[in-house]
C-alpha positions, 0 to 999 in steps of 0.5 A: 411185245414187238415194235414193228416198222411200217414194213412189218420188220421187227425193231430192236429198239426205238429212239425218240428224240427229246421234246418230240412225238411219235405216232403209233399204229396204222401204216406207221410204227406199231406195237404188237402183243405176242405170246399172250396167255389170255384172250384180249378183246377189241377196245380193252385196255392193256398197261405198257411199260415204256423205259426211257434212257433219261426220263425213266419209266412211264406206264401207258394204258393202250386201247386195243384196236381191231386190225384193218387189212392193208388198203382199208380205210 
């Protein structure tokens, strides 16, 4: 998995302040799965493990969405 900023540049880490929210996807920060050994389908879910400095580990089941072209709504 890689984390990309709104311009598509890879981020080495991501800081999320305590008691805040972070929206992912679209023109915002996004997570992309790279180097997969199996094909995944749109709307399938994948487990993603987030490791927080103080809160520990949390697994989230993320839904795969169809990539939209830039400018497409």
